[in-house]
LOVO-711690 format. One line per 8 residues: number of its first residue (from 1); their letters; for each residue x, y, z negated of C-alpha. Coordinates in steps of 0.02 Angstrom, whole numbers, plus 50000, padded with zeros to 5 digits. Layout:
! residues N
NUM = A = X,Y,Z  ... .
This chain:
! residues 139
1 = XXXXXXXX = 49220,48839,50561  49128,48890,50407  49202,48841,50233  49053,48759,50194  49059,48640,50352  49236,48613,50321  49204,48555,50140  49067,48444,50197 .
9 = XXXXXXXX = 49177,48367,50336  49313,48327,50223  49197,48257,50088  49121,48132,50218  49302,48080,50289  49348,48045,50099  49188,47957,50063  49211,47848,50232 .
17 = XXXXXXXX = 49394,47816,50182  49348,47757,50008  49201,47639,50077  49327,47569,50200  49465,47538,50066  49334,47459,49962  49268,47342,50081  49447,47300,50142 .
25 = XXXXXXXX = 49501,47244,49961  49401,47078,49971  49475,47038,50130  49650,47073,50079  49613,46962,49924  49571,46818,50041  49731,46851,50137  49835,46877,49982 .
33 = XXXXXXXX = 49889,47038,50040  49932,47200,49953  49852,47357,50038  50036,47415,50076  50089,47245,50161  49915,47260,50256  49968,47437,50318  50122,47379,50385 .
41 = XXXXXXXX = 50040,47212,50485  49913,47341,50546  50047,47441,50634  50143,47290,50708  50044,47266,50874  50101,47098,50960  50069,47179,51122  50178,47345,51097 .
49 = XXXXXXXX = 50361,47371,51091  50436,47322,50924  50438,47477,50797  50599,47539,50716  50594,47525,50526  50615,47725,50517  50457,47740,50626  50358,47633,50524 .
57 = XXXXXXXX = 50398,47728,50364  50355,47884,50472  50177,47814,50515  50157,47765,50338  50225,47927,50266  50339,47829,50157  50508,47827,50110  50623,47705,50222 .
65 = XXXXXXXX = 50673,47599,50070  50489,47559,50039  50479,47489,50208  50631,47388,50189  50550,47320,50032  50382,47276,50126  50485,47202,50262  50581,47089,50147 .
73 = XXXXXXXX = 50406,47021,50070  50330,47007,50239  50482,46908,50297  50481,46798,50137  50315,46740,50182  50353,46708,50357  50248,46841,50429  50386,46951,50516 .
81 = XXXXXXXX = 50565,46960,50556  50686,47106,50561  50771,47103,50730  50870,47226,50834  50787,47333,50950  50800,47271,51123  50851,47430,51202  50980,47500,51041 .
89 = XXXXXXXX = 51057,47357,50921  51101,47481,50802  50918,47509,50767  50826,47385,50675  50633,47329,50712  50506,47231,50630  50430,47100,50727  50271,46993,50694 .
97 = XXXXXXXX = 50298,46811,50691  50167,46703,50756  50093,46672,50577  50116,46848,50565  49997,46878,50708  49875,46753,50656  49857,46840,50477  49851,47006,50565 .
105 = XXXXXXXX = 49713,46936,50682  49606,46881,50534  49636,47049,50441  49571,47150,50587  49429,47036,50608  49399,47047,50414  49399,47233,50416  49310,47258,50577 .
113 = XXXXXXXX = 49174,47133,50514  49143,47242,50362  49179,47410,50410  49061,47554,50400  49101,47590,50566  49032,47433,50636  48854,47501,50630  48909,47624,50775 .
121 = XXXXXXXX = 48881,47589,50949  49023,47579,51072  48989,47749,51141  48988,47814,50968  49159,47726,50908  49239,47791,51063  49177,47977,51031  49226,47959,50847 .
129 = XXXXXXXX = 49396,47890,50899  49427,48037,51019  49386,48151,50882  49489,48083,50740  49635,48060,50875  49610,48265,50908  49607,48308,50730  49763,48199,50680 .
137 = XXX = 49857,48271,50830  49814,48467,50786  49871,48423,50593 .
């Protein structure tokens, strides 16, 4: 890859991230969420195995103590609960409550409706998804 192409791709990626972040802020304000709380909610899929707190910290590239603080805030709002892992009781996980699932669904809906990616066809979104996954896996 040429240096110019690499620089252009990085610029485009950063511009897209900035647009997504800016458009998300309105939705976060309506849901009374901070970006870090929204990031945690985003990761907690109701249809997936519960995520250990350490795994959440790794996915967010932050210290586990930050996840502990965010988990506490989500618990205070009734959006999530810390529970023992179903297969290893020594491991703590974070699980959405029904209210948390509702807020997560509203968050995803808001973001998708206002995302610059919404203008792409389904096929283009699938291509971009595959390419981004490959780039992330190679990192």
